N, C-alpha and C positions, 0 to 999 in steps of 0.2 A: 504494500499500499504506500503510495507516494504521500508527500507532505500535505498536498492540497486535499487529497481524498481523506486523509487522516483528520484534517481540520473539519471537513464536512461531517464525518462520522461523529466527532466530538461535539460539533454544533448541534446535530440532530439529537444526539443523546441528551444534551443540555435542555433542549426544548421539551423533549419527552419527559425528562426529569421534572421540570417545572410543572407541566400539565399533571403528571402523576401524583406529585406531592400535594398539589391543590385538591386532587380528587380523594386523596387518602383520608383526610379528616371526615369527609362525607361518608365514605365506606365505614369508617370506625363508628360513626353515629348510628348507622343502621344495625351494627352488631352489639350495641351497648346493652340491649335487652336480654341477650343470652349469656352475659358474663364474659363475652369475648371468646375464651377457650381457644380451640385450634382453628377458628374461622380466620384467624390472622397469622396462621403458621404455614410456612412453606418447608417442605422436606427437601433435603439435599443429600443424595447418596452417591458417593464417588467410589470407583472400583478398586483402586489399589494405591500403594504408597511406594512402590519400587521406582516408579517414574516420578521424578522430583516436582514436576510441574503441578500436580494436583494440590498438594498442600502449600506450595510456595505461591502459586498464582491463582488457579481456578477457584479454590474455596474462598480465599480472602476477597477476591474481586466480586464474586457472586454475592457474598454476604454483605459487602459494603454497598453494592448497588441496590440490593433489596432494601436495606436500611435507608438509603438516600431517597428512594421512591416511596417508601411507606415506613415512616419512623416507628410506628407501633407494631410492625410485623416482626415475627420471630422466625429464625431459621433453625430447624432441627437437623443437625449434621451427623452423618456417620460415614466411615470408610470401611469397605468390606474386606480390605487386605487380600484381595484376589480370591475370595471364597464365595462361591455362588450361594451356598446355603445360608451363610452369614447375611448376605445381601437380601435374600428372601425374607429372613426374620426381621431385618431392619425395615424393609418395605411394608411388610404385613403389620408391624408395630405402628408405623405411621398411619396406615389406614384405620387400624383399630382405635388410635387416639383421635380420629376425626379430622386429620389433616386433609385438606381438600386439593392441594397442589403439590406434586412431587417432582423434583428435578432428578432424573435418573441417568447415571452413566453406568451402564450395565457391565458386570463381570462377564456374563455369558448371555449374549443377546437372545439366543433361542429359548433360554429358560424363562424369559420374562413374559411370554405370551399369556399364560394363565394368570400371572400376577396382575398384569395390566387389565385383562378382561374382568377379573373380580373387582378391581378398583373402579373401573368404569361403571359397573352396576351400582356402586355406592356413591357415584357422583364425583369421584376423584379424577382430576386432570393430571396426566403424566406428560412431562416434557422430556424428551430424549435428548441428552446433552453429550456432545462429542461422538458418541457411538449410537447408531440407530438400533433401538430396541424393537423386538417383535411385540405386536399387540396394537390395540386401537389407541395409539398415543395422540395427544392433542397438538404437538409441535415437535420439530427436530431442528437442532442447531449444531452445525459442524463445519466441515470443510469439504471441498470436492476431493475426496480421498483417492479416487483413481488418478486424478490429475497429480496429486502429491506423489504417487507412485511413479508417474511419468517423469516428474521433476527429479526424483531420486535417480531414476535410470539415466536421465540426461546429465545429471551432475557427475555420475560415475563415468560415463562416456567421455565427458569433458576432461575429467581428471586423468583418464587413460591417454588422452590426446591421440596422436597418430598411431599409437599401439593398439587402439581399441579393436580394430578389425581382426587382429590376431590374438586377442586376449581371451583367456578362459576366466570365468568369473564364478565365485562362490556366492550363493544367496542365503542369508540368514534372515528368515521372515518372522513376523510377529505371532502373537498368540492366536491359535485357531478359534478360541471362544470370543475374540474381539471381531466384530463385523467389519471394522476398518482394515484389518490385516489382509484379508483376501483382495481388498480393493487396492491397497498399496502394491501387493504382489502382482496383481493383474496389470496395473499401470506400469510397473517397473519392467515386467516381461515384454510389454508392448514396445518398449524402446530397446531393451537389451537383446531380445531374440534376433533382431535384425542388424544390431550395431556392433555386437561382439562375436567372437568366434563360437563360443558355447558357454552355457551355464553347466558347469561340471559337477557341482555339488549343491544341493538345496535342502534346507531343513526349516520346519516351523518350530518356534520356540514357545512352549507353554509359559504363560504368565509374564511374557516379555523378560524373562529372567536373564540378567547379565552373566550369572554364574553358568547357566545352561548354554548360553551362547558361547561362552569361553570353552566349554567342553566340546561343543559341536565343531568349533573352529579347530580345536586340537585334533578332533577325529578327521576333519577334512585334510589337515596337513599330513597326518598319518597315511591317509588314503591316496592323496594326490602327489605327495612329496613337496618339498620347499619351493620348487620352481614349476609346479603343476597348475598354478593359477596366477593371474596378474592383477586381480582386483576383487574387492569384497563389497557386496551390497548388504548393509545392515538396516533393518527396518526402523530402528530408532537409536538415539545417542547412548542410552544406557547399555544396550547390547553391544554397540560399537566399542564401548569401553572394555567389555569382556573379550571381544574379538581381538582388539588391538593388543591387550595383554598377552593373549595366546600367540599372536604373531611375533611380538617383541621377544618373547621367551625363546623362540626358534630363530631370532635374528632375521625375520622377514619384513621387508618394507614394501608394501603395496597400497594403492589408494583404497581407503575405506570411507564409505558414506554413512550418513545417519539421518536423524529427524528430531525435532523438538527444540533445538537451540538451547540445550541444557548447559549450565555453567561449565561443567567438566568437559562437555563436548566442544564448547567454544575455546576453551583453553587448549584442547588437543588440536584445534584448527591452527592456533597460533604457533604451536611447536611443530606443525607439520605431520603429526601422527594421524590426524583425521583430515580427509580431503574437503568435506563440506557437511553441512547440516541443512535441514529444511526449517525455515522460520515461519511459524504460524502465529499470527497475532492473537493471543489468548484473550486479551482484554475485550475486543469487540464481541467475540464469541460469548464470553462469560456475561458481559453486561446485557447483551441482547437476550440471552436466556433468562437473566434476572427480570428483565423488563416484561417478557412474555409471561413469566410465572406471576408477577404482581398483577398484570392485566387479567389473567385467567382467574386469579383469586377474587378480583372485583367484578367479574362477569363482563369485562370489557372485550371488544373485538381486538384481535391480534393480526388482522390481515396485512397491515402495512409493514409488519415486522417479519413476515414469512412469505416472500414473494414467489417462491417456487414450490413445486410438489415433487415428492419422491415416493418410491414404492419400497416396502420392506424387502430384505434380502431373500425371504422365502417366496415373495410375490403375492402373499396372501392379503397384505394390507396396502391399499393404494391411496394415492392423492393425499399423502401426509403433508401438511403445511410445513415448509422448511426454509431455512436460511443457510446458505453454504458460503463460507468465506474462502478467500484465496490464500495462497502461500507462495514462498519464493526460496530459491537456492541461495544459501549464504556460504561464501568461502572467506578465508582470512581477510581479504582486502575489503569485504563488505560489512564487517562487524560494526565498524564505527557509524556507517550510514544507515544501518538498520537497527540492530539490537540496542546500541547505546543511544542513537538518535530517538528511538521510541520509548526510552526510559525503562526497558525491560531489566537491564543491568547497567550499573554505572561502570565507568572505566576502572575505578578502584575495586569493584567487585571481581572483575576479570583479571586485572593486572596486579595480582599479589606478588610478593617478592620473587617467587619462582618463575613468574611469567613476565616480569618487568621488561627485560631485554627484548623478548619476543613482541611485547606490545609496542615498544618504541620502534622496532623494526617494521611493524605494520602500521605505524602512524597513529596509534591509539594513545591518547594522553589523558 
């Protein structure tokens, strides 16, 4: 997102905030007769904490935006720590407590169908956040995830340069229970299958586990040999860290991509250990989700916030109102103009003592 577009988004959000805050008191008045209760509560369920973004960015941004839009609203938050059964209990508890709007980032998208169906019968609105859940959800906010996969593929091809056509590539994909993972994989394959010699080893990694990615990379090296591949596709930065550790242990230096612009990933870009990451602006995604949740709580229309329609991965649920944000490839030379310019991290966060020289070399001050 360029600076002008970003200003427009911020401006729009500010107008929406002013309107919603004005409406909030009115909504509160109508609820005063029943003692409030959970008529002013929004549930927030996030899937895991191995990926640093959820606790560092998603949760605080969503909670802050809900409070800004509705000062007397409460957020009931839980993280499932990548356990489907835990998330089901968290979801059911919110419904039992009378919560009328739930923001759900699912651990296993297929498992959510019956939960959402039961919730709908009780008048509960479910907003699928970041991952598209199965069931009659009221809205979905995420990214064009197949396009992100294409960007990842293009990033790896660019990193390979004129060696791409003769390159064998290892693919370490995301969790099979995450509906975004197959879309990333599909998008990446659409680029890599015609741009490189061959994908010679490919594995899906349960729970997006960096440790498991490390083990699979070790197995790939054992199978292919140290010179049997020239690049590695990693579906996210956390797993890229595990992959790079396995490569370094064997003295192998090849381009490795990632996703999420995690702090550790950005630092690996600076040292040259990681070739690129995918930067997805979390703030617009999180704030739009919060705004949708507040509007649904008040019974207001959300049409202007969800301009497109999507179909669930099984094809059963169609015409789901959605907002899909864009993303971009970030290499070392783009950290300052994207991550730092957007205030995701300050230069001081990235340029700790260990990375100070690398930051100076990249023009980051």
